[in-house]
C-alpha positions in Angstrom: -26.8 -92.2 -18.8 -24.1 -89.7 -16.9 -22.1 -86.7 -18.5 -18.8 -86.1 -18.2 -17.2 -82.8 -17.4 -17.5 -81.8 -21.2 -21.2 -82.8 -21.3 -20.6 -85.8 -23.5 -22.2 -88.7 -22.4 -20.7 -91.7 -21.2 -21.8 -95.4 -20.5 -24.9 -95.8 -18.3 -24.1 -96.1 -14.4 -25.9 -99.4 -14.5 -23.5 -100.4 -17.0 -20.5 -99.0 -14.6 -21.6 -100.7 -11.8 -22.2 -104.1 -13.7 -18.1 -103.9 -14.7 -17.2 -103.5 -10.9 -19.2 -106.6 -10.2 -17.7 -108.6 -13.2 -14.3 -107.4 -12.0 -14.9 -108.5 -8.6 -16.4 -111.8 -10.1 -13.1 -112.3 -12.4 -10.8 -111.8 -9.5 -13.4 -114.1 -7.4 -13.1 -116.8 -9.7 -9.5 -116.7 -10.4 -8.2 -116.2 -6.8 -10.3 -119.7 -5.9 -8.8 -121.3 -8.9 -5.3 -120.5 -8.0 -5.5 -120.9 -4.2 -7.2 -125.0 -4.2 -3.8 -125.9 -4.8 -3.1 -124.8 -1.0 -6.4 -126.6 0.0 -8.0 -123.2 0.6 -10.7 -120.8 -0.6 -10.5 -117.1 -1.4 -12.9 -116.9 1.9 -10.5 -118.6 3.5 -7.5 -117.0 2.7 -9.5 -113.3 3.2 -10.3 -115.0 7.4 -6.5 -115.7 7.8 -5.4 -112.6 6.4 -7.8 -110.4 8.5 -7.2 -112.5 11.9 -3.5 -112.1 10.9 -3.9 -108.1 10.5 -6.0 -107.7 13.4 -4.8 -109.7 16.4 -7.5 -109.7 18.9 -10.4 -108.6 16.7 -13.8 -110.2 18.0 -15.8 -112.8 15.5 -18.1 -110.0 14.5 -15.4 -107.9 13.6 -14.1 -110.6 11.5 -17.2 -111.0 10.1 -17.8 -107.2 9.1 -14.1 -107.2 7.5 -14.9 -110.3 5.3 -18.3 -109.5 4.2 -19.5 -112.6 5.9 -22.8 -112.7 8.5 -21.8 -113.2 11.9 -23.1 -116.8 12.0 -21.2 -117.7 8.5 -18.2 -116.5 9.9 -18.6 -118.6 13.1 -19.1 -121.5 10.8 -16.2 -120.9 8.8 -14.1 -120.2 11.9 -15.2 -123.9 13.3 -13.9 -125.3 10.2 -10.8 -123.7 10.1 -10.0 -124.6 14.0 -10.9 -128.5 12.9 -8.3 -127.7 10.0 -5.9 -126.7 12.5 -5.4 -122.8 10.5 -6.8 -121.1 13.7 -7.4 -121.3 17.2 -9.2 -120.1 20.0 -7.6 -118.4 22.6 -9.0 -116.2 25.9 -10.3 -112.6 25.5 -11.4 -110.0 27.9 -14.0 -111.4 30.1 -15.9 -114.1 28.8 -15.3 -113.3 25.2 -13.3 -115.8 23.0 -10.7 -114.8 20.2 -8.8 -116.5 17.6 -4.9 -116.2 16.2 -3.6 -118.3 13.5 -1.5 -121.2 13.8 1.9 -122.0 12.7 0.0 -124.0 9.4 -2.8 -121.1 9.0 0.4 -118.5 9.0 2.0 -120.5 6.1 -1.2 -120.7 4.0 -1.5 -117.3 4.5 2.0 -116.0 3.2 1.8 -118.6 0.2 -1.5 -117.1 -0.4 -0.1 -113.9 0.0 2.1 -114.6 -3.4 -0.5 -116.1 -5.3 -2.9 -113.3 -4.4 -0.5 -110.6 -5.6 0.4 -112.7 -8.7 -3.4 -112.8 -9.8 -4.0 -109.4 -9.5 -0.8 -108.2 -10.7 -1.9 -110.3 -13.6 -5.5 -108.9 -13.9 -4.1 -105.3 -13.7 -1.5 -105.3 -16.1 -3.1 -103.8 -18.7 -3.0 -100.4 -16.6 0.1 -98.1 -16.3 1.1 -97.1 -13.0 -0.4 -93.6 -13.2 -3.9 -95.4 -14.5 -3.3 -97.8 -11.0 -2.8 -94.7 -8.9 -5.7 -92.5 -10.4 -8.4 -96.0 -10.0 -7.3 -96.4 -6.4 -8.1 -92.6 -6.1 -11.3 -92.9 -7.6 -12.6 -96.3 -5.9 -11.4 -94.5 -2.8 -13.5 -91.6 -3.4 -16.6 -93.6 -4.2 -16.6 -95.8 -0.9 -16.0 -93.1 1.2 -19.7 -91.6 0.7 -21.2 -90.4 3.8 -22.6 -93.4 5.7 -19.9 -95.8 4.5 -17.0 -96.5 6.9 -13.8 -95.8 5.7 -11.8 -97.6 3.3 -9.2 -98.6 5.5 -11.5 -99.4 8.4 -10.5 -102.0 10.8 -12.7 -103.6 13.5 -14.1 -101.8 16.1 -12.8 -101.9 19.5 
């Protein structure tokens, strides 16, 4: 149990942590269901998004950004190449980089609208002030020593 600023006991930390996980899982399920008509999953849309936002990123960087292992992201990238969503391009030295194809760009943009709608619906019970406070609290918690910044992009 934790105490608030007035010494009042609030919910146990484990319950709060479980609520964070439940929200993440609700978003994951809703987004997979909503993106399915486009023929992509949340994992694939997230890869398209990060690749678009981080041109020239290595596979390792993209794996980190998408919460995957290097091997998992490599397999995902291979499937996305086969589907014509991304393509390999020469990188510095022997490195290989990836970029979105026109088809991948279109799916990323269509997915953006879906993701925005799903998240807007999920957070609808909160006021603008509550959303700002929620964002500030998450940023503060995610900014603990030893954690990468919440807005961290790939390493160069």
